[in-house]
N, C-alpha and C positions, 0 to 999 in steps of 0.2 A: 420680788421686782423686777428683778435683772434677769429672771427666767423670761418674762414675759416680755421686756424690753427685746432681748436674745430673738424669741419668736417670732416678734411683729417686722424685727429688721431685714431679719435674711429672707423672706418673701417678697418683701420690700424692695431687699435688692437686687432679686433673679427680678422681679418684674421690671426694675429699671434697668437691667443688665438686656433682657427679651428686648424691651422696646428701643435700648440702643442696639440691639443687632437688628431688629428690626429697620430702623430708619436708617442702619448703614446698606443691610442690603438694598434698599430700594435708593440709596443715592447712590448702591454701585450698579444696579441695574439701570436708573436711569444714565450712569456715564458713560454704561457699556454701550447703551441703545445712541447716545449724543456719537459715540466716538465711530458705530456703525454708520450713522447717517454720514459725519464727518469724513470716514472714508468714502465711502460711496459717492460720495460728492467731489473729493478730491481726483476719484478716480472718471469721472463722467466729465470733471474739466480736463484730466489730461487725456484722455479720448476727444476732449474739444479742442485742445490745442493742437493734436495729431492731426486731425482732419486740418485745422485751417493752416498748418503748415505746410502740409498735402495740395493743400488750394494754391498757398501763395506758391509753391514749388512749380504748379501745373500755370497758374496764372503767368510767371516767369518766364517759363516755357512758351509758352503761348506768345506772349509779347516779343521771345526771342526770337521765335521762328516769322511772324508777323512781320519781323524787321526786313526779310526778305523780299518783302515786295517795295523796299525804297530801292529803284534804278531809276536816274534819270531820263530811262527811254518811256519808264512807262507811268510809274508813281513815283512821289513823293510825300511826307508825313508834314500834314500840318500842324504846327504846335500849338496854334490859336483855337484848332477847330479841334484838334488832338484826335486826328483821322487820318489816314492814307486818301493821296488826292491822287487824277492824271494828273503826268505833268505836261500834258497839252488839253487844250480848248477845244471841244466839239459844242456848237454854237447850234442849237435850232430855232429857229425865226419863232416868230411870236405868232400865237394859236396855230403851233406846228408840231406836229411827234413827228417829221420824216427827216432822219437823220443823212445829214450830205453825202451825196455820193463819195467824195473826195476822203471825209474821214473814216467813212467804212473798214477800209484794208489795216491803219493803224488803230483802231477801238479791235480790229480782229485778234491783229495780233497782242494788243494788251489782254482781251480775254484769256487767250491761252497762255501769256506767261499767268495770270492770275490762277489760273486752275494747275497751274503745275506746279507756280509757289506751294499752293495750298496744300495740295498731294504730300507736303513734305512734312505738314503742321501734325505732329502726335498720330501719324500712320497706323502706328501699333493698338492703340487706345482704341475703345469704344463710343467715345464723344461722339456724338451730333452738333451738325452745327447749321443754323438758319442764313441763309444769304439772300438777304432782303434788296432789291432793286427798287427803290425809291424816286419816281418822278416827281421833279414841282415845276410851278410856273410864279412868274412873276409878276408882282403887283405893277399897275399903274400908277406912276408917281408925276409928281407936279413940281416945281422945281418953286420956292416961296421968296419972296423979297430978300429975305435976309440968309437966305443961301440955301435951308434947311428942306425937306421933303413933306408932302402931306399926300397923306393916301388916302383922305376923305371924300371917296367918292363911290358911288354906286357899282361901278366894274369893278369894283374890289373884292365884292362881294363873293367869299367861299362855298360857290354854290358845285351843281352837278356838272356844268360845261367845265368849270376850273380843274376839276378834281379828276373829269375823263380825259382832258389833255395830259393832266402829268401821269396819268397810268399810263395812254398811251403812248408817250415818252419812254415810259419804264419797259413797254411790253416789247418796244421796237428795238432796244439792247439785250433785252431774252432772246428776240428771233432771230436778232440777226446772230448771234452766238451759236445759238443752236442748229440755225441754217449753217454753219460753219463748221458743227460737229465739235463744240465747246460744250460739253455737257456737266454738268457736277454730279457727281452719281450719289444716286441714293442707296439705304436711308443714310448716308453720313452726311449726304447736304440734302436739304430743302430748302428750291429755289420760288421767290414768293415776289411777281412782279407787283408794284404798289405805289398810288398817286397819291401826293400827300395836299397837291393844289398851293394853297398859300402856307400851308402850314411846315412844319418841321422845326428842329433846334438848329443853332447856327446857322441863320440864313442873313445872306448877304443885306445890306441896307441902304438906306440913300439912294448916294449916286450909283453904289455897285448893285442895286435892285435886279438890272437886267441879267446879271451874273447867275439869278435862278431858275433860268432856262435854260434846267440839266437834269442828271439826275444822280443819285448817290446809292451806292451799293456798302449796306452794315455786314457787316459779320460777326456773329456771335454764337456760343454755345448754346445750346440747348438744357434748359436746367432738369427735365428728366432726365438727360443722357449722363448729364454731370454726378446728377446722384449715383449712378451705376457704379462710378470708378470715385466716389470722394470728391470731385472736382467740383469748385464753383467759380467761375473766372469770370471776367468783366471784359475779355476782351474785344475787341472791335476794329474792325480797318473799313473805312469810307471811304469812296472815291466818287465825287462830283463831280464826269466828265459833259457834262451840259450846260450851255449857255445859249 
């Protein structure tokens, strides 16, 4: 009888050990797979952090370089709108895109200063920049009895005429600088005159509405060129020299 029990015990024991071994083997394989996945995840996270650090470093470099635009003769930093603006006003007459003759020499000097300062921004790298000259127009406003302003008038329709005037204002600046030999070299820079009409962010409002008869210059890196150097920045310099 004992012989039969022994004959039954050992095969069962072997089967149990085999099953436990298989379970341990499966657990080992699963653990190893999870470890590999975790390792790959950590490697990817590390690579992402390294890219982010490079991006932040590049952003800081560009911001620091753009501080060179801060010159009381030409530009100052507008904290409210977070952009650089001309330190002097150039007024467009209503419904006009003509730059006043008296303001052209100073605007040319500002353009030369801008080109000179930007040429020192990360000169060795391959980042390309988009320079947008954005013309704007002012809405017609009417003061209400309570002191606020109303823009509810058909004249404020943002149509082709409004867009054309704002574009021609941007084009006037572009042509003035080009005629003065102020050229932002390609492919490092792409200059794009544009008209936003009554649109655009950070517009003046109410009693300051007339200040929107101006243009703004926005400078920002192109996404494609940033990818080539692992740099993605949101640096922007803006100048609104028109009124």
